[in-house]
C-alpha positions in Angstrom: -135.9 -245.7 43.3 -134.2 -242.7 41.9 -134.4 -241.6 38.2 -131.0 -240.4 37.0 -132.6 -238.1 34.4 -134.1 -235.8 37.1 -132.6 -234.6 40.4 -136.1 -234.5 41.9 -138.5 -237.2 41.0 -141.6 -235.8 39.5 -143.9 -238.9 40.4 -145.9 -238.5 37.2 -148.1 -241.2 35.9 -147.6 -242.7 32.5 -150.5 -240.8 31.1 -149.1 -237.6 32.3 -145.7 -238.3 30.7 -147.4 -239.1 27.4 -149.4 -235.9 27.4 -146.2 -233.8 28.4 -144.3 -235.5 25.5 -146.9 -234.9 22.9 -147.5 -231.4 24.0 -143.7 -230.7 23.8 -143.3 -232.3 20.3 -146.4 -230.5 19.2 -144.9 -227.2 20.3 -141.7 -227.8 18.4 -143.6 -228.9 15.3 -145.8 -225.8 15.3 -142.9 -223.5 16.0 -141.1 -225.0 13.1 -144.2 -224.5 10.8 -144.6 -221.0 12.0 -140.9 -220.2 11.4 -140.9 -221.8 7.9 -144.1 -220.2 6.7 -144.5 -217.1 8.9 -144.0 -213.6 7.4 -142.8 -212.0 10.4 -141.1 -209.1 8.6 -144.2 -208.4 6.7 -146.1 -208.5 9.9 -143.8 -205.9 11.4 -143.8 -203.7 8.3 -147.7 -203.7 8.1 -148.0 -202.9 11.8 -145.6 -199.9 11.4 -147.4 -198.7 8.3 -150.8 -199.0 10.0 -149.4 -197.2 13.1 -148.1 -194.2 10.9 -151.5 -194.0 9.2 -153.3 -193.9 12.6 -151.0 -191.1 13.8 -151.6 -189.0 10.8 -155.3 -189.4 11.2 -155.2 -188.3 14.7 -152.9 -185.3 13.9 -155.3 -184.3 11.1 -158.3 -184.4 13.3 -156.9 -181.8 15.7 
């Protein structure tokens, strides 16, 4: 019996389908939370600032 959803049947058990669906939904939820509350611009700015400080410290040591 072919499944019209997939071109190739995956032959996964019900428990495997449940784990796959839960993992996929969890990823989407966590990605949404990270996007809503994550301060990615602040992370980039902090990284660049720390990098410039480290370069100055290396330059002053020579």
